[in-house]
C-alpha positions in Angstrom: 0.0 0.0 0.0 1.3 3.5 -0.8 2.0 5.9 2.0 3.2 9.4 2.4 7.0 9.2 2.6 9.2 10.9 5.2 10.2 13.4 2.5 6.5 14.3 1.8 5.8 14.7 5.5 8.8 16.9 5.9 7.7 19.2 3.2 4.2 19.3 4.6 5.5 20.1 8.1 7.6 22.9 6.9 4.7 24.3 4.9 7.1 24.7 2.0 5.5 24.5 -1.4 6.9 21.9 -3.7 7.4 24.7 -6.3 9.6 26.7 -4.1 11.5 23.7 -3.0 12.1 22.8 -6.6 13.8 26.1 -7.1 16.1 25.5 -4.1 16.9 21.8 -5.0 17.5 22.7 -8.6 20.0 25.3 -7.5 21.6 22.7 -5.3 21.7 20.2 -8.1 23.1 22.7 -10.5 21.3 20.8 -13.1 23.8 18.9 -15.3 24.1 17.3 -18.6 26.7 14.9 -19.6 27.2 11.2 -19.5 26.5 9.3 -22.7 25.8 6.3 -24.8 26.5 4.1 -27.7 23.5 2.1 -28.9 23.4 -1.5 -29.7 26.9 -1.2 -31.1 29.6 1.5 -31.5 28.5 4.2 -33.8 30.7 5.1 -36.7 32.7 8.1 -35.9 33.0 11.0 -38.3 36.3 12.2 -36.7 39.7 10.9 -35.9 41.3 11.1 -32.4 44.0 13.7 -32.6 47.5 12.2 -32.8 49.3 14.9 -30.9 47.9 14.3 -27.4 51.2 13.2 -25.9 53.8 15.7 -24.6 56.4 14.8 -27.2 53.8 15.7 -29.9 52.7 19.0 -28.4 52.4 21.8 -31.0 52.4 25.6 -30.7 50.0 25.8 -33.6 46.3 26.5 -33.3 44.2 28.6 -30.9 43.6 28.5 -27.2 40.2 28.8 -25.7 39.0 29.6 -22.1 37.3 26.5 -20.6 35.9 25.6 -17.2 35.6 22.1 -15.8 31.9 21.7 -15.1 32.0 18.5 -13.1 30.5 17.9 -9.6 33.6 19.1 -7.8 34.2 21.9 -5.4 37.0 23.4 -7.5 35.5 24.5 -10.9 39.0 24.5 -12.4 40.0 27.1 -15.0 41.6 25.4 -17.9 42.8 26.3 -21.4 42.0 24.3 -24.5 44.2 24.1 -27.5 42.4 23.5 -30.9 44.2 22.7 -34.2 42.1 22.4 -37.4 38.9 22.2 -35.4 40.1 19.5 -33.0 41.0 19.7 -29.4 44.6 18.5 -29.1 45.5 19.5 -25.5 44.2 21.0 -22.3 46.2 22.6 -19.5 45.5 24.4 -16.2 45.0 28.1 -16.5 47.6 29.7 -14.3 46.1 33.1 -13.4 43.3 31.6 -11.3 44.8 31.6 -7.8 42.5 28.9 -6.6 43.4 26.2 -9.2 46.7 27.9 -10.2 47.3 25.9 -13.4 47.0 22.5 -11.8 44.5 19.9 -12.9 43.4 16.5 -11.5 43.9 13.0 -12.8 40.4 13.1 -14.3 40.9 16.3 -16.2 44.2 15.1 -17.5 42.2 12.6 -19.6 39.6 15.0 -20.9 40.8 14.7 -24.5 40.3 11.0 -24.3 36.9 11.6 -22.8 35.9 14.0 -25.6 37.1 11.7 -28.4 36.2 8.4 -26.8 34.9 5.9 -29.5 31.9 5.1 -27.3 30.5 8.6 -27.5 26.9 8.9 -28.7 26.7 10.8 -32.0 23.1 10.6 -33.1 19.6 10.4 -31.7 18.2 6.9 -31.4 15.0 5.0 -30.5 14.6 1.7 -28.8 14.1 -1.4 -30.9 14.5 -4.1 -28.3 13.2 -4.8 -24.8 13.8 -2.3 -22.1 17.2 -3.1 -20.5 18.6 -4.7 -23.6 20.2 -1.4 -24.9 19.2 -2.0 -28.5 18.5 1.1 -30.6 18.4 2.4 -34.2 19.5 5.8 -35.4 16.8 8.4 -36.1 16.9 12.1 -37.0 16.6 14.9 -34.5 13.3 15.9 -36.2 11.9 12.5 -35.6 13.1 12.4 -32.0 11.5 15.8 -31.3 8.2 14.7 -32.8 8.1 11.4 -30.8 8.9 13.2 -27.6 6.4 16.0 -28.2 3.7 13.6 -29.2 4.1 11.5 -26.0 4.3 14.7 -23.9 1.1 16.1 -25.2 -0.7 12.8 -24.9 0.3 12.3 -21.3 -0.5 15.9 -20.3 -3.9 15.6 -21.9 -4.8 12.2 -20.3 -3.0 12.4 -17.0 -2.1 16.0 -16.4 1.3 17.7 -16.3 2.5 15.9 -13.2 2.7 12.7 -15.3 5.8 14.1 -17.0 8.8 14.1 -14.7 12.4 15.3 -15.0 15.3 13.6 -13.4 18.6 15.4 -13.3 21.6 16.1 -11.1 25.3 16.9 -11.5 26.6 15.4 -14.7 27.7 18.9 -15.3 26.9 22.0 -13.3 26.9 24.8 -15.8 24.1 27.3 -15.4 23.3 27.8 -19.1 23.2 24.3 -20.6 22.2 22.5 -17.5 19.7 24.8 -15.7 18.3 27.7 -17.7 16.6 26.2 -20.8 15.9 22.7 -19.2 14.2 24.4 -16.3 12.3 26.8 -18.5 11.0 23.9 -20.6 9.8 21.9 -17.7 8.3 24.9 -16.0 6.3 25.6 -19.2 5.0 22.1 -19.1 4.3 22.2 -15.4 6.1 18.9 -15.0 7.0 17.1 -11.9 10.3 18.4 -10.5 13.3 16.6 -9.2 14.6 17.4 -5.8 18.4 17.1 -5.8 18.7 15.4 -2.4 21.2 12.6 -3.0 24.4 14.5 -2.1 24.1 17.0 0.8 20.5 17.8 1.4 20.6 16.5 5.0 23.3 19.0 6.0 21.7 21.8 4.1 18.4 21.2 5.9 20.1 20.9 9.4 22.4 23.9 9.4 19.7 26.7 9.1 18.1 25.4 12.3 21.2 26.5 14.1 22.2 29.6 12.1 19.1 30.5 10.1 21.0 30.2 6.9 24.2 28.5 5.6 27.2 30.6 5.0 30.7 29.1 5.1 34.3 30.1 5.0 36.2 30.5 1.8 38.5 27.5 1.3 41.4 29.9 0.6 41.1 31.0 4.3 42.1 27.5 5.4 45.7 28.8 4.9 45.1 31.6 7.3 43.4 29.9 10.2 45.2 28.6 13.3 43.4 25.3 13.4 41.8 23.4 10.5 39.5 20.5 11.2 38.7 18.2 8.3 35.6 16.4 9.6 34.1 13.6 7.5 35.6 14.7 4.1 38.4 13.7 1.8 39.6 16.9 0.2 42.3 15.2 -1.9 39.6 13.2 -3.7 36.7 15.6 -4.0 38.4 19.0 -4.2 42.1 18.5 -4.6 43.0 22.2 -4.7 41.8 22.6 -1.1 44.8 20.5 0.0 47.4 23.1 -0.7 45.6 25.6 1.5 45.5 23.0 4.3 49.2 22.5 3.9 49.8 26.2 4.0 47.9 26.4 7.3 50.5 24.0 8.7 53.4 25.7 7.1 52.3 29.0 8.8 52.3 27.3 12.2 48.7 26.2 12.3 47.4 22.8 13.3 45.5 20.3 11.2 43.1 17.7 12.6 41.3 15.0 10.6 38.2 13.2 11.9 37.3 10.4 9.5 36.4 6.8 9.7 39.1 5.9 7.2 42.5 7.5 6.5 42.8 10.2 3.8 45.8 11.9 2.2 45.3 14.8 4.5 45.3 12.5 7.6 48.8 11.4 6.6 50.3 14.8 7.3 47.7 16.0 9.9 48.8 16.8 13.5 46.0 14.6 14.9 43.8 11.9 13.4 40.6 10.8 15.1 38.9 7.8 13.7 35.3 7.3 14.9 33.2 4.3 14.1 31.1 5.2 11.1 27.9 7.1 12.0 28.9 8.0 15.5 30.1 11.6 14.9 27.2 13.1 16.7 28.3 11.4 20.0 31.9 12.8 19.4 30.6 16.3 18.7 28.4 16.4 21.8 31.3 15.0 23.9 33.5 17.8 22.7 30.8 20.3 23.5 30.6 18.8 27.0 34.4 19.2 27.5 34.3 22.8 26.2 31.6 23.6 28.7 32.9 21.7 31.8 36.5 22.9 31.3 35.4 26.5 30.8 36.7 26.6 27.2 33.7 28.3 25.7 33.2 32.0 25.0 30.8 33.2 27.7 30.3 36.7 26.4 29.6 35.5 22.9 27.2 32.8 24.2 25.2 35.4 26.2 25.0 37.9 23.4 24.5 35.8 20.3 23.0 32.4 21.2 19.9 30.9 22.9 19.5 27.4 24.4 22.8 27.1 26.0 21.5 25.5 29.2 19.6 23.0 27.1 22.8 22.2 25.2 24.7 21.9 28.5 22.2 19.4 29.8 22.2 17.3 26.6 26.0 17.4 26.2 26.4 16.2 29.7 24.9 12.9 28.6 28.1 12.2 26.6 31.0 12.1 29.1 34.3 11.3 27.5 34.3 7.6 28.5 30.8 7.0 27.1 31.8 8.8 23.9 34.9 6.7 23.6 32.8 3.5 23.9 30.4 4.7 21.2 33.0 6.1 18.8 35.9 3.8 19.3 38.2 6.8 19.8 40.4 6.6 22.9 39.1 9.0 25.6 42.5 10.7 25.9 42.4 11.6 22.2 38.9 13.0 22.5 40.1 15.2 25.4 43.2 16.2 23.5 41.2 17.4 20.5 38.5 19.2 22.5 41.2 21.1 24.5 43.1 22.0 21.3 39.9 23.2 19.7 38.8 25.2 22.7 42.2 26.9 23.1 43.1 27.6 19.5 41.6 30.6 17.7 40.7 31.2 15.0 39.6 27.8 13.7 37.6 26.4 10.8 35.7 23.1 10.7 35.2 21.7 7.2 32.0 19.7 7.6 32.0 16.9 5.0 29.2 15.4 3.1 30.0 11.8 3.8 29.2 12.0 7.5 25.6 13.2 6.8 24.9 10.2 4.5 23.8 8.2 7.5 20.3 7.9 8.9 21.3 10.2 11.7 23.1 12.7 9.4 21.0 15.7 10.4 21.6 15.4 14.1 25.3 14.8 13.4 25.7 18.0 11.3 23.7 20.1 13.8 25.8 18.8 16.7 29.0 19.7 14.9 27.7 23.2 14.1 27.4 23.9 17.8 31.2 23.8 18.3 32.3 27.0 16.3 29.4 28.9 18.1 30.5 27.7 21.5 34.0 29.0 20.9 32.9 32.3 19.4 34.4 31.5 16.0 31.2 32.3 14.0 31.5 35.8 12.7 34.9 36.3 14.2 36.6 36.7 10.8 37.0 35.2 7.3 39.3 32.5 8.8 36.9 31.4 11.5 33.8 29.2 11.7 32.9 26.4 9.4 32.6 25.4 5.7 29.9 23.2 4.3 28.3 24.5 1.0 28.7 28.0 -0.3 26.6 28.2 -3.4 23.7 30.1 -1.8 26.1 32.9 -0.8 26.0 33.9 -4.5 22.3 35.0 -4.2 21.5 33.9 -7.8 17.9 34.4 -8.7 17.0 30.9 -9.8 13.5 31.9 -10.5 14.7 34.3 -13.2 17.2 31.9 -14.7 14.7 29.1 -14.9 11.7 31.4 -15.7 9.6 30.0 -12.9 6.7 32.3 -13.9 6.1 29.9 -16.9 4.8 27.3 -14.5 1.1 27.5 -14.2 0.5 24.1 -12.8 -1.9 24.7 -9.9 -0.6 21.6 -8.0 3.1 21.4 -8.8 4.8 18.2 -7.6 8.4 17.5 -6.7 9.8 14.0 -6.3 12.8 13.1 -4.2 15.5 11.7 -6.6 16.4 9.1 -4.0 12.9 7.7 -4.2 12.9 7.3 -8.0 12.3 3.5 -7.8 9.4 4.0 -5.4 7.9 6.8 -7.5 8.0 4.8 -10.7 6.5 1.7 -9.0 3.7 3.8 -7.5 4.8 3.1 -4.0 4.5 6.8 -2.9 1.2 8.4 -2.1 1.7 11.1 -4.7 2.6 8.7 -7.6 -0.2 6.3 -6.6 -2.6 9.1 -7.3 -0.7 10.6 -10.3 1.6 8.0 -11.9 4.7 9.1 -13.7 4.1 8.3 -17.4 7.1 10.1 -19.0 10.6 10.3 -17.4 13.2 12.7 -18.9 16.7 11.9 -17.6 19.6 14.2 -18.3 23.0 15.0 -16.6 22.3 11.9 -14.4 22.7 8.2 -14.4 20.2 6.8 -11.9 21.0 3.2 -12.8 24.5 3.9 -11.3 23.8 6.5 -8.6 20.4 5.8 -7.0 20.4 3.7 -3.8 18.5 0.4 -3.9 19.1 0.5 -7.6 17.3 -2.8 -8.3 14.1 -1.0 -7.4 15.0 1.8 -9.8 15.6 -0.9 -12.5 12.2 -2.4 -12.0 10.6 1.0 -12.3 12.4 1.8 -15.5 11.3 -1.6 -17.0 7.7 -0.4 -17.1 6.4 -0.7 -20.6 3.9 2.1 -20.0 6.7 4.5 -19.0 8.1 6.6 -21.9 11.7 7.3 -21.0 14.0 9.9 -22.7 17.7 10.0 -21.8 20.1 12.7 -22.9 23.7 11.8 -22.3 27.3 11.6 -23.8 27.9 7.9 -23.3 25.9 4.7 -23.3 25.3 4.5 -19.5 23.4 1.8 -17.7 20.4 4.1 -17.7 20.4 4.4 -21.4 19.6 0.7 -21.7 16.1 1.5 -20.5 15.4 4.5 -22.7 12.8 4.8 -25.4 14.5 7.8 -27.0 18.2 8.5 -26.6 19.7 12.0 -27.3 23.4 12.8 -27.8 24.7 15.5 -25.5 27.8 17.7 -25.8 30.9 18.1 -23.6 32.2 21.3 -22.2 34.3 21.9 -25.3 31.3 22.0 -27.5 29.1 24.6 -25.7 29.1 28.0 -24.0 28.5 28.1 -20.3 29.2 29.9 -17.0 29.6 28.4 -13.7 30.4 29.3 -10.1 32.1 27.2 -7.4 29.9 25.7 -4.7 32.7 25.9 -2.2 35.1 28.4 -3.7 34.0 31.9 -4.7 34.9 32.0 -8.4 32.6 32.6 -11.3 34.1 31.1 -14.5 33.3 31.4 -18.2 33.4 28.4 -20.6 34.1 29.3 -24.2 32.9 27.0 -27.0 36.1 25.5 -28.5 34.9 23.2 -31.2 31.7 22.3 -33.0 29.7 19.3 -31.5 30.8 15.9 -32.7 28.3 14.1 -34.9 24.8 15.5 -34.2 25.3 16.0 -30.4 23.5 19.0 -28.9 23.9 20.9 -25.7 21.1 20.7 -23.2 20.3 24.3 -24.0 19.8 23.5 -27.6 18.0 20.2 -26.9 15.4 21.8 -24.7 15.0 24.8 -26.9 14.3 22.5 -29.8 11.8 20.5 -27.7 10.0 23.7 -26.8 9.7 24.6 -30.5 8.4 21.1 -31.2 5.8 21.5 -28.5 4.6 24.8 -30.2 5.7 27.0 -27.3 6.5 30.6 -28.4 7.2 32.3 -25.1 10.1 34.8 -25.3 11.9 33.0 -22.4 12.2 30.0 -24.7 13.6 31.9 -27.7 16.7 33.3 -26.0 20.4 32.6 -26.8 23.0 31.3 -24.3 24.7 34.7 -24.1 21.3 36.4 -23.3 20.8 34.0 -20.5 24.3 34.7 -19.1 23.6 38.5 -19.2 20.3 38.0 -17.5 21.8 35.9 -14.8 24.5 38.5 -14.1 22.1 41.4 -14.1 19.5 39.8 -11.8 21.9 38.2 -9.2 22.7 39.7 -5.9 25.2 42.5 -5.2 28.3 40.2 -5.3 28.1 40.3 -9.1 27.3 44.0 -9.6 29.2 45.4 -12.5 30.2 42.0 -13.9 29.0 41.3 -17.5 29.6 38.8 -20.2 32.3 40.9 -21.9 34.2 40.9 -18.6 34.1 37.1 -18.3 35.1 36.6 -22.0 38.1 38.8 -21.5 39.2 37.6 -18.0 37.9 34.0 -17.9 37.0 34.2 -14.2 35.9 36.6 -11.4 36.3 36.1 -7.7 33.4 37.6 -5.8 34.4 39.6 -2.6 32.5 38.2 0.4 32.5 39.3 4.0 33.4 37.1 6.8 30.6 34.5 7.3 28.0 35.9 9.7 30.1 39.1 10.1 27.0 41.1 11.0 26.1 38.6 13.8 22.6 38.6 12.4 21.0 35.1 12.3 17.6 34.7 10.6 16.3 32.1 13.1 13.0 32.6 15.0 15.0 34.0 18.0 17.4 36.1 15.8 20.2 34.2 17.5 22.2 31.0 17.0 19.9 28.3 18.3 21.3 25.5 20.3 17.7 24.7 21.1 15.3 24.7 18.2 11.6 24.2 18.5 11.4 24.4 14.7 13.5 21.3 14.0 11.4 19.3 16.5 8.2 20.5 14.8 9.4 20.1 11.2 11.4 16.9 11.4 10.6 15.4 14.7 14.2 15.6 15.8 15.6 16.4 19.3 15.4 20.2 19.7 19.1 20.2 20.6 20.8 17.2 19.1 21.5 13.6 20.1 23.3 10.5 19.0 20.9 8.0 17.5 22.4 4.7 16.3 22.1 4.0 12.6 18.8 2.6 11.3 20.8 -0.5 10.4 23.0 -1.4 13.3 23.5 -3.8 16.2 21.7 -1.5 18.5 18.7 -0.7 16.2 18.3 -3.9 14.3 19.9 -6.8 16.1 18.2 -9.5 14.0 19.4 -7.8 10.8 22.9 -7.4 12.3 23.0 -11.1 13.1 22.5 -11.9 9.4 24.6 -9.0 8.0 27.2 -8.0 10.6 29.4 -5.7 8.4 28.8 -2.0 7.8 29.4 -1.2 4.1 30.8 2.2 3.3 30.8 3.4 -0.4 33.2 6.4 -0.7 34.4 8.7 -3.4 37.8 8.2 -5.2 40.1 10.7 -6.8 39.8 8.7 -10.1 36.1 9.1 -10.7 33.5 11.8 -10.3 30.6 9.7 -9.0 30.2 7.3 -11.9 31.7 9.6 -14.5 35.1 8.7 -16.1 34.9 5.1 -14.7 34.3 3.8 -18.2 37.5 5.3 -19.7 40.3 2.7 -20.2 43.0 5.3 -19.2 41.3 5.9 -15.9 40.6 2.3 -15.3 44.3 1.5 -15.7 45.0 4.1 -13.0 42.2 3.0 -10.7 42.6 -0.7 -11.0 39.7 -3.1 -10.9 37.0 -2.6 -8.3 37.8 -4.0 -4.9 36.2 -4.2 -1.4 38.6 -3.4 1.5 38.3 -5.9 4.3 40.0 -5.8 7.7 42.2 -8.9 8.4 39.9 -9.8 11.4 36.9 -10.1 9.2 38.8 -11.7 6.3 40.2 -14.4 8.6 36.8 -15.1 10.1 35.5 -15.8 6.6 38.5 -17.6 5.2 39.2 -14.9 2.6 42.5 -14.1 1.0 43.7 -11.1 -1.0 42.3 -11.3 -4.6 39.4 -13.6 -3.8 36.2 -12.7 -5.7 33.3 -12.1 -3.2 29.7 -11.1 -3.1 28.9 -8.2 -0.9 25.2 -8.9 -0.2 22.1 -8.2 1.8 18.4 -8.6 1.3 18.3 -5.7 -1.3 21.0 -7.1 -3.6 24.6 -7.9 -4.1 27.8 -6.7 -5.8 30.7 -8.8 -7.0 34.2 -7.4 -6.1 37.7 -8.5 -5.5 39.0 -8.6 -1.9 41.7 -6.3 -0.7 42.8 -7.1 2.9 43.9 -4.0 4.8 44.3 -3.1 8.4 44.9 0.5 7.6 41.8 1.3 5.5 39.0 -0.2 7.6 38.3 -1.1 11.2 37.0 -4.6 12.0 33.2 -4.8 11.3 33.5 -2.3 8.4 34.0 -2.9 4.7 34.6 -0.2 2.1 34.4 0.2 -1.7 34.5 3.2 -4.1 31.1 4.4 -5.2 29.2 4.5 -8.5 31.1 2.8 -11.3 28.9 1.4 -13.9 27.8 -2.2 -13.9 30.0 -3.1 -16.8 33.0 -2.0 -14.6 31.7 -3.9 -11.5 31.4 -7.4 -13.0 27.9 -6.8 -14.1 26.8 -5.8 -10.6 26.4 -2.5 -8.6 27.3 -1.4 -5.2 24.0 0.4 -5.0 22.2 -2.9 -5.3 22.9 -3.1 -1.6 22.3 0.4 -0.4 19.0 1.7 1.1 16.7 4.3 -0.4 15.2 5.2 2.9 15.7 8.8 3.9 17.9 10.6 6.5 16.5 12.2 9.6 16.0 15.6 7.9 15.9 17.1 4.4 15.1 13.8 2.6 18.8 13.0 2.2 20.5 9.8 1.3 21.7 7.2 3.8 24.2 5.3 1.7 26.4 4.4 4.7 23.7 3.1 6.9 24.0 -0.3 5.2 24.6 -3.7 6.7 26.0 -6.5 4.5 27.8 -9.9 4.6 30.6 -11.0 2.3 30.9 -14.5 0.9 33.1 -16.1 -1.7 31.6 -15.8 -5.2 
């Protein structure tokens, strides 16, 4: 029987319209557009891969274009693209940008191979086999548009606009190709929106209950703080340029602390490394708060003037004496004390709150507990080099309603679906989709058959014969196999765009360097063409990319005053000048102060009004019977070699990354008779993944196994890590709980 999900209840409790939430979640998602496909076989290429892509073959000929990496990464690297005779032959880091400073990551180093990969999709196609077989035949763009428009009109007429749903996320994050025209098209239809909750929605929802909004420190200020705390993140994998600022902090005499369940490159040079059991960070944070309070290491004047609920926090934190916290977290009590005292005595300090720690069922309580610490020590508003960093995109004050032309949406009952619940939605297991089934799904800049938790449920939903699915991508992903219509998308080299960092404060321009390969189109052009096929003549749907950029710049907040397209074309990038986070000490909470005690979070999400440690929804404490069957906690983390699932199909990257493995502690390996190199099944009641064992005492504690997230099935021996993960939702914000996952491993 269908029921209202936790996500739907949360929206109702907040009295937040689904239309307004869509505007927020679309901004979070960035809206993206690039993975891709092949068809039933490789399509014949009308180009040759350039020969001079090796250093010994570099040429000084040709032209250089200003490019920006649009991947789902904090850094938004400025790069330069060399083109000879209409072909990209080389890329390099652009040296004038002080954040990325001419350096590029292992993924970007292979962008030319990505662009000219023989598996790129070149032409529109339609399905000729069963869903899931991946069999297609080539069609024209005109035919593709007609088929999509016909189905769209039919479903809107018979079932209403909510029967058409978009599904997008972070394949690329450019504002033009991946947000503006796609959003305008779906707004015009009044289609069901996609809430981009899979990455960091839990933390985004939790932090405003403490501070009223979410404003973080500039990563460049890591170099200027006295104590940098990396909590639940791996900067060297997910935003490599941050690492140099962390090292500079140390070089200037500052201290670096890493808190993570597994070692990271930063932990190797950190002054202190705390290693909590996965999902226990809230207990650690509250224990630290208790030490700060009991040892008089908090800022009394600041607390009295700028916070409310201190006595309630004091009472709750007292429930986590250091010995109890040590038992819960697995961190020695002496180390917890040492960190708390260092944090309380060292000013200024910055805590980098990672996204991994909030991908547990208790993620909201965890993030909120951590946010108390910079407030207790008076770091919030103390300067640019003090406070915390989580997600900085909303600092930009971009008017997403203008960029996406939200006024086009006249649907009286707009609907938004949580992207994590795609499988449930397609199968009619949600209250909203039981009443109004999804009849058409349009997927772009996303690969749900790789990225959604409980992916077998997603697969079953996509197999519906009465579901018309359109996928726009660069490569033949696992999701493409289930499409009725497949559309070829462009890469960053083949389109104009503009993009801001979502941790750094740089706005960057992406210049079109070459014409699209084959018949590939940018998302901007794809949706503009669809609007025409639908017969829409609204002025908002007739604009050019450059007009959208100018509109974005003119309607955004004061940070972009005076910046226009000509400036970006000439200078490539612009760094906005921001004040210290919360410099005005004004907090848009109900009390107007930092709230250690929040009645709102209790009302909206049913959470403790302060914060508390709640064991994972899948754990020995919460589900002893399940734990007896599946006694290992499965962590699926990001790697420096892939961006989610992107790049995992490239042979050059595969050679660097090696074949997929599951890291197992010797204690657990010995108990199961496993040896290095054994093929095993990582399994639970939801599904299984086939991986090779890598025995390591360093990477994982006993009782924990770990693998790198999101490679395609063809990379993972025809299986998927996300066959095992849960698509239940976190304690607030409708976020993912990838790491709240119990499994067993057995020989394959």
